ChimeraX commands (.cxc) that place a marker at each C-alpha (Angstrom):
marker #1 position 50.60,-1.10,18.29 radius 0.5
marker #1 position 50.97,-2.92,14.92 radius 0.5
marker #1 position 52.21,-1.13,11.87 radius 0.5
marker #1 position 48.81,-0.91,10.06 radius 0.5
marker #1 position 46.86,0.34,13.00 radius 0.5
marker #1 position 49.39,3.11,13.72 radius 0.5
marker #1 position 49.60,3.83,9.97 radius 0.5
marker #1 position 45.77,4.34,9.93 radius 0.5
marker #1 position 45.84,6.45,13.13 radius 0.5
marker #1 position 48.56,8.85,12.31 radius 0.5
marker #1 position 48.80,9.47,8.68 radius 0.5
marker #1 position 46.42,11.09,6.26 radius 0.5
marker #1 position 46.09,9.93,2.65 radius 0.5
marker #1 position 45.19,6.90,0.94 radius 0.5
marker #1 position 46.03,3.46,2.47 radius 0.5
marker #1 position 45.47,0.32,0.62 radius 0.5
marker #1 position 46.18,-3.27,1.57 radius 0.5
marker #1 position 47.32,-6.00,-0.84 radius 0.5
marker #1 position 46.84,-3.40,-3.80 radius 0.5
marker #1 position 47.58,-4.73,-7.29 radius 0.5
marker #1 position 50.57,-2.82,-8.68 radius 0.5
marker #1 position 49.46,-3.43,-12.29 radius 0.5
marker #1 position 47.08,-0.50,-11.48 radius 0.5
marker #1 position 50.00,1.80,-10.94 radius 0.5
marker #1 position 52.65,0.92,-13.50 radius 0.5
marker #1 position 52.73,2.11,-17.11 radius 0.5
marker #1 position 53.30,-1.70,-18.19 radius 0.5
marker #1 position 50.23,-2.60,-16.32 radius 0.5
marker #1 position 51.99,-5.56,-14.75 radius 0.5
marker #1 position 52.84,-6.36,-11.24 radius 0.5
marker #1 position 51.61,-8.32,-8.12 radius 0.5
marker #1 position 50.31,-6.80,-5.00 radius 0.5
marker #1 position 52.06,-4.47,-2.46 radius 0.5
marker #1 position 51.45,-5.33,1.25 radius 0.5
marker #1 position 50.67,-1.61,1.73 radius 0.5
marker #1 position 50.17,1.05,-1.02 radius 0.5
marker #1 position 50.10,4.51,0.45 radius 0.5
marker #1 position 49.72,7.77,-0.95 radius 0.5
marker #1 position 50.42,10.42,1.75 radius 0.5
marker #1 position 48.60,13.65,1.67 radius 0.5
marker #1 position 51.16,16.21,2.83 radius 0.5
marker #1 position 54.97,16.21,3.25 radius 0.5
marker #1 position 54.33,15.85,7.00 radius 0.5
marker #1 position 52.42,12.56,6.47 radius 0.5
marker #1 position 55.61,11.54,4.42 radius 0.5
marker #1 position 57.81,12.16,7.39 radius 0.5
marker #1 position 55.43,10.35,9.69 radius 0.5
marker #1 position 55.23,7.39,7.20 radius 0.5
marker #1 position 59.11,7.18,7.19 radius 0.5
marker #1 position 59.27,7.08,10.85 radius 0.5
marker #1 position 56.69,4.33,11.27 radius 0.5
marker #1 position 58.30,2.27,8.69 radius 0.5
marker #1 position 61.67,2.59,10.27 radius 0.5
marker #1 position 60.31,1.91,13.67 radius 0.5
marker #1 position 58.47,-1.38,12.53 radius 0.5
marker #1 position 61.32,-2.47,10.18 radius 0.5
marker #1 position 58.89,-2.27,7.27 radius 0.5
marker #1 position 60.79,-2.27,3.85 radius 0.5
marker #1 position 59.82,0.84,1.86 radius 0.5
marker #1 position 59.83,1.78,-1.83 radius 0.5
marker #1 position 58.82,4.98,-3.77 radius 0.5
marker #1 position 57.00,4.04,-7.09 radius 0.5
marker #1 position 56.42,7.44,-8.63 radius 0.5
marker #1 position 54.31,7.00,-11.68 radius 0.5
marker #1 position 55.37,3.60,-12.29 radius 0.5
marker #1 position 57.34,4.13,-15.39 radius 0.5
marker #1 position 60.67,2.55,-16.25 radius 0.5
marker #1 position 59.77,-0.26,-13.88 radius 0.5
marker #1 position 58.89,-3.97,-14.10 radius 0.5
marker #1 position 57.25,-5.30,-10.91 radius 0.5
marker #1 position 57.36,-8.99,-10.32 radius 0.5
marker #1 position 54.29,-11.02,-10.39 radius 0.5
marker #1 position 54.67,-11.69,-6.72 radius 0.5
marker #1 position 54.39,-8.09,-5.95 radius 0.5
marker #1 position 56.34,-5.97,-3.29 radius 0.5
marker #1 position 56.64,-6.88,0.41 radius 0.5
marker #1 position 56.26,-3.99,2.72 radius 0.5
marker #1 position 55.40,-0.60,1.94 radius 0.5
marker #1 position 55.02,1.22,-1.62 radius 0.5
marker #1 position 54.74,4.84,-1.56 radius 0.5
marker #1 position 53.25,7.26,-4.13 radius 0.5
marker #1 position 54.27,10.97,-3.58 radius 0.5
marker #1 position 51.98,12.60,-6.35 radius 0.5
marker #1 position 49.83,14.22,-3.65 radius 0.5
marker #1 position 52.49,15.08,-0.80 radius 0.5
marker #1 position 55.12,16.36,-3.25 radius 0.5
marker #1 position 53.14,18.21,-6.06 radius 0.5
marker #1 position 54.47,21.77,-5.68 radius 0.5
marker #1 position 55.55,23.91,-8.69 radius 0.5
marker #1 position 56.90,27.44,-8.17 radius 0.5
marker #1 position 59.26,29.91,-9.74 radius 0.5
marker #1 position 62.60,30.81,-8.22 radius 0.5
marker #1 position 65.00,33.55,-9.05 radius 0.5
marker #1 position 67.06,31.39,-11.48 radius 0.5
marker #1 position 64.52,28.75,-12.41 radius 0.5
marker #1 position 61.98,26.69,-10.85 radius 0.5
marker #1 position 61.30,24.33,-7.91 radius 0.5
marker #1 position 59.34,21.26,-8.61 radius 0.5
marker #1 position 57.98,18.57,-6.15 radius 0.5
marker #1 position 59.25,14.98,-6.90 radius 0.5
marker #1 position 55.56,13.70,-7.38 radius 0.5
marker #1 position 54.87,16.26,-10.47 radius 0.5
marker #1 position 54.82,14.67,-13.71 radius 0.5
marker #1 position 57.21,15.50,-16.55 radius 0.5
marker #1 position 54.31,16.47,-18.65 radius 0.5
marker #1 position 53.11,19.01,-15.74 radius 0.5
marker #1 position 56.70,20.20,-15.40 radius 0.5
marker #1 position 57.02,21.13,-19.07 radius 0.5
marker #1 position 53.67,22.92,-19.14 radius 0.5
marker #1 position 54.61,25.10,-16.20 radius 0.5
marker #1 position 58.04,25.93,-17.91 radius 0.5
marker #1 position 56.15,26.88,-21.01 radius 0.5
marker #1 position 53.63,29.09,-19.07 radius 0.5
marker #1 position 56.19,30.76,-17.01 radius 0.5
marker #1 position 58.63,31.01,-19.93 radius 0.5
marker #1 position 61.59,28.92,-18.49 radius 0.5
marker #1 position 63.71,27.09,-20.94 radius 0.5
marker #1 position 66.04,24.21,-20.81 radius 0.5
marker #1 position 63.95,21.25,-20.07 radius 0.5
marker #1 position 62.24,20.79,-23.54 radius 0.5
marker #1 position 64.27,17.55,-24.33 radius 0.5
marker #1 position 62.36,15.85,-21.66 radius 0.5
marker #1 position 59.27,16.15,-23.85 radius 0.5
marker #1 position 57.64,12.58,-24.31 radius 0.5
marker #1 position 59.54,11.03,-21.43 radius 0.5
marker #1 position 56.89,9.64,-19.03 radius 0.5
marker #1 position 57.11,9.56,-15.41 radius 0.5
marker #1 position 57.56,11.92,-12.30 radius 0.5
marker #1 position 60.39,14.50,-11.51 radius 0.5
marker #1 position 61.56,12.18,-8.73 radius 0.5
marker #1 position 61.91,9.29,-10.95 radius 0.5
marker #1 position 63.58,11.18,-13.72 radius 0.5
marker #1 position 66.19,12.74,-11.46 radius 0.5
marker #1 position 67.01,9.44,-9.86 radius 0.5
marker #1 position 67.81,7.74,-13.20 radius 0.5
marker #1 position 69.15,10.93,-14.89 radius 0.5
marker #1 position 66.50,10.82,-17.51 radius 0.5
marker #1 position 67.14,12.59,-20.85 radius 0.5
marker #1 position 67.61,12.29,-24.51 radius 0.5
marker #1 position 69.74,13.38,-27.49 radius 0.5
marker #1 position 72.90,14.01,-25.27 radius 0.5
marker #1 position 70.98,16.21,-22.74 radius 0.5
marker #1 position 69.95,14.92,-19.25 radius 0.5
marker #1 position 68.08,16.35,-16.36 radius 0.5
marker #1 position 70.96,16.13,-14.08 radius 0.5
marker #1 position 72.68,18.88,-15.93 radius 0.5
marker #1 position 70.14,21.48,-14.76 radius 0.5
marker #1 position 69.81,20.44,-11.18 radius 0.5
marker #1 position 70.87,23.07,-8.60 radius 0.5
marker #1 position 69.52,21.34,-5.28 radius 0.5
marker #1 position 67.73,18.39,-4.02 radius 0.5
marker #1 position 65.89,18.33,-0.86 radius 0.5
marker #1 position 64.40,15.17,0.72 radius 0.5
marker #1 position 64.62,12.68,3.79 radius 0.5
marker #1 position 66.47,9.73,4.67 radius 0.5
marker #1 position 64.61,6.53,5.75 radius 0.5
marker #1 position 64.28,7.70,9.25 radius 0.5
marker #1 position 62.60,11.01,8.29 radius 0.5
marker #1 position 65.52,13.33,8.68 radius 0.5
marker #1 position 65.85,16.09,6.22 radius 0.5
marker #1 position 68.57,15.83,3.68 radius 0.5
marker #1 position 69.67,18.72,1.32 radius 0.5
marker #1 position 72.23,18.21,-1.51 radius 0.5
marker #1 position 73.79,21.04,-3.75 radius 0.5
marker #1 position 74.81,20.73,-7.35 radius 0.5
marker #1 position 78.39,20.15,-6.18 radius 0.5
marker #1 position 77.47,17.19,-4.38 radius 0.5
marker #1 position 75.54,15.71,-7.29 radius 0.5
marker #1 position 77.25,13.35,-9.74 radius 0.5
marker #1 position 75.26,12.06,-12.79 radius 0.5
marker #1 position 76.04,9.72,-15.62 radius 0.5
marker #1 position 74.25,8.37,-18.57 radius 0.5
marker #1 position 71.01,7.10,-17.06 radius 0.5
marker #1 position 72.65,6.97,-13.71 radius 0.5
marker #1 position 73.13,8.94,-10.46 radius 0.5
marker #1 position 75.01,8.52,-7.22 radius 0.5
marker #1 position 71.84,9.26,-5.18 radius 0.5
marker #1 position 71.51,7.01,-2.17 radius 0.5
marker #1 position 68.66,4.44,-2.35 radius 0.5
marker #1 position 67.98,5.58,1.10 radius 0.5
marker #1 position 67.07,9.08,-0.04 radius 0.5
marker #1 position 63.48,9.99,-0.53 radius 0.5
marker #1 position 63.42,13.02,-2.90 radius 0.5
marker #1 position 60.89,15.56,-2.01 radius 0.5
marker #1 position 61.66,18.49,-4.37 radius 0.5
marker #1 position 64.28,19.68,-6.63 radius 0.5
marker #1 position 65.55,23.19,-7.83 radius 0.5
marker #1 position 66.29,23.63,-11.60 radius 0.5
marker #1 position 68.54,26.28,-12.97 radius 0.5
marker #1 position 66.87,27.34,-16.07 radius 0.5
marker #1 position 67.07,30.20,-18.75 radius 0.5
marker #1 position 64.45,32.88,-19.53 radius 0.5
marker #1 position 62.89,32.59,-23.01 radius 0.5
marker #1 position 59.51,32.85,-24.83 radius 0.5
marker #1 position 56.71,30.59,-24.71 radius 0.5
marker #1 position 56.81,30.34,-28.48 radius 0.5
marker #1 position 60.38,29.14,-28.38 radius 0.5
marker #1 position 59.72,26.57,-25.75 radius 0.5
marker #1 position 56.69,25.18,-27.37 radius 0.5
marker #1 position 58.55,24.87,-30.83 radius 0.5
marker #1 position 61.33,22.84,-29.16 radius 0.5
marker #1 position 58.95,20.58,-27.27 radius 0.5
marker #1 position 57.02,19.90,-30.59 radius 0.5
marker #1 position 60.42,19.15,-32.22 radius 0.5
marker #1 position 61.43,16.80,-29.70 radius 0.5
marker #1 position 58.01,15.07,-29.74 radius 0.5
marker #1 position 58.36,14.69,-33.52 radius 0.5
marker #1 position 61.62,12.91,-32.93 radius 0.5
marker #1 position 59.91,10.43,-30.74 radius 0.5
marker #1 position 57.00,9.72,-33.30 radius 0.5
marker #1 position 58.56,6.18,-33.87 radius 0.5
marker #1 position 58.00,5.28,-30.28 radius 0.5
marker #1 position 54.93,3.12,-29.12 radius 0.5
marker #1 position 53.47,5.78,-26.95 radius 0.5
marker #1 position 49.89,4.67,-27.20 radius 0.5
marker #1 position 50.77,1.09,-26.05 radius 0.5
marker #1 position 51.61,-0.24,-22.50 radius 0.5
marker #1 position 55.37,-0.23,-21.95 radius 0.5
marker #1 position 57.85,0.81,-19.46 radius 0.5
marker #1 position 60.01,2.98,-21.93 radius 0.5
marker #1 position 63.25,1.98,-23.37 radius 0.5
marker #1 position 64.35,-1.39,-22.23 radius 0.5
marker #1 position 68.10,-1.20,-22.61 radius 0.5
marker #1 position 70.58,1.64,-22.49 radius 0.5
marker #1 position 72.40,2.77,-25.59 radius 0.5
marker #1 position 75.89,1.31,-25.84 radius 0.5
marker #1 position 78.71,3.95,-26.38 radius 0.5
marker #1 position 78.35,5.05,-30.11 radius 0.5
marker #1 position 75.47,2.90,-30.74 radius 0.5
marker #1 position 71.61,2.77,-30.63 radius 0.5
marker #1 position 70.15,-0.32,-28.69 radius 0.5
marker #1 position 66.95,-0.18,-30.88 radius 0.5
marker #1 position 68.96,-0.53,-34.08 radius 0.5
marker #1 position 70.99,-3.42,-32.64 radius 0.5
marker #1 position 67.91,-5.17,-31.52 radius 0.5
marker #1 position 66.12,-4.62,-34.91 radius 0.5
marker #1 position 69.31,-5.80,-36.78 radius 0.5
marker #1 position 69.32,-8.86,-34.58 radius 0.5
marker #1 position 65.80,-9.61,-35.93 radius 0.5
marker #1 position 63.90,-9.25,-32.71 radius 0.5
marker #1 position 61.11,-6.99,-33.76 radius 0.5
marker #1 position 57.83,-8.59,-33.30 radius 0.5
marker #1 position 59.37,-11.40,-31.15 radius 0.5
marker #1 position 56.92,-12.45,-28.47 radius 0.5
marker #1 position 56.74,-14.40,-25.28 radius 0.5
marker #1 position 53.03,-14.83,-24.39 radius 0.5
marker #1 position 51.57,-11.26,-24.42 radius 0.5
marker #1 position 54.98,-9.66,-24.11 radius 0.5
marker #1 position 56.23,-8.29,-27.58 radius 0.5
marker #1 position 59.19,-6.39,-28.84 radius 0.5
marker #1 position 57.53,-3.33,-30.36 radius 0.5
marker #1 position 57.21,-3.46,-34.20 radius 0.5
marker #1 position 57.43,0.51,-34.03 radius 0.5
marker #1 position 60.59,0.83,-31.99 radius 0.5
marker #1 position 62.73,-2.40,-31.11 radius 0.5
marker #1 position 64.03,-0.85,-27.76 radius 0.5
marker #1 position 60.36,-1.20,-26.37 radius 0.5
marker #1 position 58.77,-4.20,-25.07 radius 0.5
marker #1 position 54.96,-3.72,-25.05 radius 0.5
marker #1 position 52.08,-5.52,-23.03 radius 0.5
marker #1 position 49.67,-6.78,-25.77 radius 0.5
marker #1 position 46.93,-7.38,-22.95 radius 0.5
marker #1 position 47.81,-10.03,-20.35 radius 0.5
marker #1 position 51.56,-9.97,-20.20 radius 0.5
marker #1 position 53.34,-10.99,-17.06 radius 0.5
marker #1 position 56.43,-9.86,-15.48 radius 0.5
marker #1 position 58.00,-13.50,-16.10 radius 0.5
marker #1 position 57.10,-13.18,-19.79 radius 0.5
marker #1 position 58.80,-9.81,-20.05 radius 0.5
marker #1 position 61.71,-11.02,-18.30 radius 0.5
marker #1 position 62.08,-13.95,-20.60 radius 0.5
marker #1 position 61.70,-11.82,-23.66 radius 0.5
marker #1 position 64.43,-9.31,-22.33 radius 0.5
marker #1 position 66.72,-12.37,-21.91 radius 0.5
marker #1 position 66.11,-13.51,-25.45 radius 0.5
marker #1 position 66.72,-10.06,-26.98 radius 0.5
marker #1 position 69.80,-9.70,-24.88 radius 0.5
marker #1 position 71.10,-13.08,-26.08 radius 0.5
marker #1 position 70.55,-12.36,-29.79 radius 0.5
marker #1 position 72.31,-8.95,-29.70 radius 0.5
marker #1 position 75.23,-10.63,-27.91 radius 0.5
marker #1 position 75.40,-13.47,-30.40 radius 0.5
marker #1 position 75.03,-11.11,-33.46 radius 0.5
marker #1 position 77.25,-8.25,-32.25 radius 0.5
marker #1 position 79.25,-9.36,-29.28 radius 0.5
marker #1 position 77.73,-6.33,-27.31 radius 0.5
marker #1 position 76.37,-7.01,-23.69 radius 0.5
marker #1 position 73.22,-4.67,-23.68 radius 0.5
marker #1 position 72.68,-3.11,-20.16 radius 0.5
marker #1 position 69.20,-3.01,-18.86 radius 0.5
marker #1 position 67.61,0.48,-18.53 radius 0.5
marker #1 position 64.29,-0.92,-17.00 radius 0.5
marker #1 position 64.42,-1.46,-13.21 radius 0.5
marker #1 position 63.20,-4.94,-12.08 radius 0.5
marker #1 position 61.67,-4.91,-8.57 radius 0.5
marker #1 position 59.55,-7.05,-6.44 radius 0.5
marker #1 position 59.07,-10.90,-6.19 radius 0.5
marker #1 position 58.51,-13.48,-8.95 radius 0.5
marker link #1:1,2 radius 0.2
marker link #1:2,3 radius 0.2
marker link #1:3,4 radius 0.2
marker link #1:4,5 radius 0.2
marker link #1:5,6 radius 0.2
marker link #1:6,7 radius 0.2
marker link #1:7,8 radius 0.2
marker link #1:8,9 radius 0.2
marker link #1:9,10 radius 0.2
marker link #1:10,11 radius 0.2
marker link #1:11,12 radius 0.2
marker link #1:12,13 radius 0.2
marker link #1:13,14 radius 0.2
marker link #1:14,15 radius 0.2
marker link #1:15,16 radius 0.2
marker link #1:16,17 radius 0.2
marker link #1:17,18 radius 0.2
marker link #1:18,19 radius 0.2
marker link #1:19,20 radius 0.2
marker link #1:20,21 radius 0.2
marker link #1:21,22 radius 0.2
marker link #1:22,23 radius 0.2
marker link #1:23,24 radius 0.2
marker link #1:24,25 radius 0.2
marker link #1:25,26 radius 0.2
marker link #1:26,27 radius 0.2
marker link #1:27,28 radius 0.2
marker link #1:28,29 radius 0.2
marker link #1:29,30 radius 0.2
marker link #1:30,31 radius 0.2
marker link #1:31,32 radius 0.2
marker link #1:32,33 radius 0.2
marker link #1:33,34 radius 0.2
marker link #1:34,35 radius 0.2
marker link #1:35,36 radius 0.2
marker link #1:36,37 radius 0.2
marker link #1:37,38 radius 0.2
marker link #1:38,39 radius 0.2
marker link #1:39,40 radius 0.2
marker link #1:40,41 radius 0.2
marker link #1:41,42 radius 0.2
marker link #1:42,43 radius 0.2
marker link #1:43,44 radius 0.2
marker link #1:44,45 radius 0.2
marker link #1:45,46 radius 0.2
marker link #1:46,47 radius 0.2
marker link #1:47,48 radius 0.2
marker link #1:48,49 radius 0.2
marker link #1:49,50 radius 0.2
marker link #1:50,51 radius 0.2
marker link #1:51,52 radius 0.2
marker link #1:52,53 radius 0.2
marker link #1:53,54 radius 0.2
marker link #1:54,55 radius 0.2
marker link #1:55,56 radius 0.2
marker link #1:56,57 radius 0.2
marker link #1:57,58 radius 0.2
marker link #1:58,59 radius 0.2
marker link #1:59,60 radius 0.2
marker link #1:60,61 radius 0.2
marker link #1:61,62 radius 0.2
marker link #1:62,63 radius 0.2
marker link #1:63,64 radius 0.2
marker link #1:64,65 radius 0.2
marker link #1:65,66 radius 0.2
marker link #1:66,67 radius 0.2
marker link #1:67,68 radius 0.2
marker link #1:68,69 radius 0.2
marker link #1:69,70 radius 0.2
marker link #1:70,71 radius 0.2
marker link #1:71,72 radius 0.2
marker link #1:72,73 radius 0.2
marker link #1:73,74 radius 0.2
marker link #1:74,75 radius 0.2
marker link #1:75,76 radius 0.2
marker link #1:76,77 radius 0.2
marker link #1:77,78 radius 0.2
marker link #1:78,79 radius 0.2
marker link #1:79,80 radius 0.2
marker link #1:80,81 radius 0.2
marker link #1:81,82 radius 0.2
marker link #1:82,83 radius 0.2
marker link #1:83,84 radius 0.2
marker link #1:84,85 radius 0.2
marker link #1:85,86 radius 0.2
marker link #1:86,87 radius 0.2
marker link #1:87,88 radius 0.2
marker link #1:88,89 radius 0.2
marker link #1:89,90 radius 0.2
marker link #1:90,91 radius 0.2
marker link #1:91,92 radius 0.2
marker link #1:92,93 radius 0.2
marker link #1:93,94 radius 0.2
marker link #1:94,95 radius 0.2
marker link #1:95,96 radius 0.2
marker link #1:96,97 radius 0.2
marker link #1:97,98 radius 0.2
marker link #1:98,99 radius 0.2
marker link #1:99,100 radius 0.2
marker link #1:100,101 radius 0.2
marker link #1:101,102 radius 0.2
marker link #1:102,103 radius 0.2
marker link #1:103,104 radius 0.2
marker link #1:104,105 radius 0.2
marker link #1:105,106 radius 0.2
marker link #1:106,107 radius 0.2
marker link #1:107,108 radius 0.2
marker link #1:108,109 radius 0.2
marker link #1:109,110 radius 0.2
marker link #1:110,111 radius 0.2
marker link #1:111,112 radius 0.2
marker link #1:112,113 radius 0.2
marker link #1:113,114 radius 0.2
marker link #1:114,115 radius 0.2
marker link #1:115,116 radius 0.2
marker link #1:116,117 radius 0.2
marker link #1:117,118 radius 0.2
marker link #1:118,119 radius 0.2
marker link #1:119,120 radius 0.2
marker link #1:120,121 radius 0.2
marker link #1:121,122 radius 0.2
marker link #1:122,123 radius 0.2
marker link #1:123,124 radius 0.2
marker link #1:124,125 radius 0.2
marker link #1:125,126 radius 0.2
marker link #1:126,127 radius 0.2
marker link #1:127,128 radius 0.2
marker link #1:128,129 radius 0.2
marker link #1:129,130 radius 0.2
marker link #1:130,131 radius 0.2
marker link #1:131,132 radius 0.2
marker link #1:132,133 radius 0.2
marker link #1:133,134 radius 0.2
marker link #1:134,135 radius 0.2
marker link #1:135,136 radius 0.2
marker link #1:136,137 radius 0.2
marker link #1:137,138 radius 0.2
marker link #1:138,139 radius 0.2
marker link #1:139,140 radius 0.2
marker link #1:140,141 radius 0.2
marker link #1:141,142 radius 0.2
marker link #1:142,143 radius 0.2
marker link #1:143,144 radius 0.2
marker link #1:144,145 radius 0.2
marker link #1:145,146 radius 0.2
marker link #1:146,147 radius 0.2
marker link #1:147,148 radius 0.2
marker link #1:148,149 radius 0.2
marker link #1:149,150 radius 0.2
marker link #1:150,151 radius 0.2
marker link #1:151,152 radius 0.2
marker link #1:152,153 radius 0.2
marker link #1:153,154 radius 0.2
marker link #1:154,155 radius 0.2
marker link #1:155,156 radius 0.2
marker link #1:156,157 radius 0.2
marker link #1:157,158 radius 0.2
marker link #1:158,159 radius 0.2
marker link #1:159,160 radius 0.2
marker link #1:160,161 radius 0.2
marker link #1:161,162 radius 0.2
marker link #1:162,163 radius 0.2
marker link #1:163,164 radius 0.2
marker link #1:164,165 radius 0.2
marker link #1:165,166 radius 0.2
marker link #1:166,167 radius 0.2
marker link #1:167,168 radius 0.2
marker link #1:168,169 radius 0.2
marker link #1:169,170 radius 0.2
marker link #1:170,171 radius 0.2
marker link #1:171,172 radius 0.2
marker link #1:172,173 radius 0.2
marker link #1:173,174 radius 0.2
marker link #1:174,175 radius 0.2
marker link #1:175,176 radius 0.2
marker link #1:176,177 radius 0.2
marker link #1:177,178 radius 0.2
marker link #1:178,179 radius 0.2
marker link #1:179,180 radius 0.2
marker link #1:180,181 radius 0.2
marker link #1:181,182 radius 0.2
marker link #1:182,183 radius 0.2
marker link #1:183,184 radius 0.2
marker link #1:184,185 radius 0.2
marker link #1:185,186 radius 0.2
marker link #1:186,187 radius 0.2
marker link #1:187,188 radius 0.2
marker link #1:188,189 radius 0.2
marker link #1:189,190 radius 0.2
marker link #1:190,191 radius 0.2
marker link #1:191,192 radius 0.2
marker link #1:192,193 radius 0.2
marker link #1:193,194 radius 0.2
marker link #1:194,195 radius 0.2
marker link #1:195,196 radius 0.2
marker link #1:196,197 radius 0.2
marker link #1:197,198 radius 0.2
marker link #1:198,199 radius 0.2
marker link #1:199,200 radius 0.2
marker link #1:200,201 radius 0.2
marker link #1:201,202 radius 0.2
marker link #1:202,203 radius 0.2
marker link #1:203,204 radius 0.2
marker link #1:204,205 radius 0.2
marker link #1:205,206 radius 0.2
marker link #1:206,207 radius 0.2
marker link #1:207,208 radius 0.2
marker link #1:208,209 radius 0.2
marker link #1:209,210 radius 0.2
marker link #1:210,211 radius 0.2
marker link #1:211,212 radius 0.2
marker link #1:212,213 radius 0.2
marker link #1:213,214 radius 0.2
marker link #1:214,215 radius 0.2
marker link #1:215,216 radius 0.2
marker link #1:216,217 radius 0.2
marker link #1:217,218 radius 0.2
marker link #1:218,219 radius 0.2
marker link #1:219,220 radius 0.2
marker link #1:220,221 radius 0.2
marker link #1:221,222 radius 0.2
marker link #1:222,223 radius 0.2
marker link #1:223,224 radius 0.2
marker link #1:224,225 radius 0.2
marker link #1:225,226 radius 0.2
marker link #1:226,227 radius 0.2
marker link #1:227,228 radius 0.2
marker link #1:228,229 radius 0.2
marker link #1:229,230 radius 0.2
marker link #1:230,231 radius 0.2
marker link #1:231,232 radius 0.2
marker link #1:232,233 radius 0.2
marker link #1:233,234 radius 0.2
marker link #1:234,235 radius 0.2
marker link #1:235,236 radius 0.2
marker link #1:236,237 radius 0.2
marker link #1:237,238 radius 0.2
marker link #1:238,239 radius 0.2
marker link #1:239,240 radius 0.2
marker link #1:240,241 radius 0.2
marker link #1:241,242 radius 0.2
marker link #1:242,243 radius 0.2
marker link #1:243,244 radius 0.2
marker link #1:244,245 radius 0.2
marker link #1:245,246 radius 0.2
marker link #1:246,247 radius 0.2
marker link #1:247,248 radius 0.2
marker link #1:248,249 radius 0.2
marker link #1:249,250 radius 0.2
marker link #1:250,251 radius 0.2
marker link #1:251,252 radius 0.2
marker link #1:252,253 radius 0.2
marker link #1:253,254 radius 0.2
marker link #1:254,255 radius 0.2
marker link #1:255,256 radius 0.2
marker link #1:256,257 radius 0.2
marker link #1:257,258 radius 0.2
marker link #1:258,259 radius 0.2
marker link #1:259,260 radius 0.2
marker link #1:260,261 radius 0.2
marker link #1:261,262 radius 0.2
marker link #1:262,263 radius 0.2
marker link #1:263,264 radius 0.2
marker link #1:264,265 radius 0.2
marker link #1:265,266 radius 0.2
marker link #1:266,267 radius 0.2
marker link #1:267,268 radius 0.2
marker link #1:268,269 radius 0.2
marker link #1:269,270 radius 0.2
marker link #1:270,271 radius 0.2
marker link #1:271,272 radius 0.2
marker link #1:272,273 radius 0.2
marker link #1:273,274 radius 0.2
marker link #1:274,275 radius 0.2
marker link #1:275,276 radius 0.2
marker link #1:276,277 radius 0.2
marker link #1:277,278 radius 0.2
marker link #1:278,279 radius 0.2
marker link #1:279,280 radius 0.2
marker link #1:280,281 radius 0.2
marker link #1:281,282 radius 0.2
marker link #1:282,283 radius 0.2
marker link #1:283,284 radius 0.2
marker link #1:284,285 radius 0.2
marker link #1:285,286 radius 0.2
marker link #1:286,287 radius 0.2
marker link #1:287,288 radius 0.2
marker link #1:288,289 radius 0.2
marker link #1:289,290 radius 0.2
marker link #1:290,291 radius 0.2
marker link #1:291,292 radius 0.2
marker link #1:292,293 radius 0.2
marker link #1:293,294 radius 0.2
marker link #1:294,295 radius 0.2
marker link #1:295,296 radius 0.2
marker link #1:296,297 radius 0.2
marker link #1:297,298 radius 0.2
view
């Protein structure tokens, strides 16, 4: 039986063919996925992994589509959204457990209600828990990897995988997590405090982000900060603020963001990134490292 027929027969959830990924990314850019699937339960996720493996279909988890530039040609194979299958939030004795499909905003709301402190620095960072863990998201010298106790997930054949903190190695905006690991849920080790303290810290971090173009379509920071430097400052001092290629523009609010002014393509964003990189390299001799992930076909 062909893959699409087996998929429809065995799995519950949304199954879309040739789905434009611009509908599922914060940039609102990206060509079609052969299959875009939102499994309903974790059991459906395991079925999906087994089917993809058996039929040799490439698979990618897209999360909430932040920190991502999808090529205009789209993605061949299967793109998976875990916002339904992995959406649990529950307290643990020393913190909480969160599904990988939970948004960072939902995670912080839950922390505030249940009075668990430690993750407030994540305020204003878009995306899902799974995506944040994979890239070790953070701000102001704090990162999500510092608070992880365990990760549970599956390999690409659907076999369960569990990793303890001693096996987890995180660096600035990087992790050693295998590309073949599909994260299902994570346990955070947090500290009891009051809702008032948590909300005050969240508001403080949000104020610090007030210069960022949060109301425009972007994928977050484009480049990583070099050691001891701020990428946004380097880009601004290189004269790149407001630089455009088509509808892709270096934000006039914060130079380390590229915004989609309406009809930007992935090619235009990539060309603009190359221009910014070249100007900073020429001005300061610094080779900026990309933070945004580039996936899919041109």
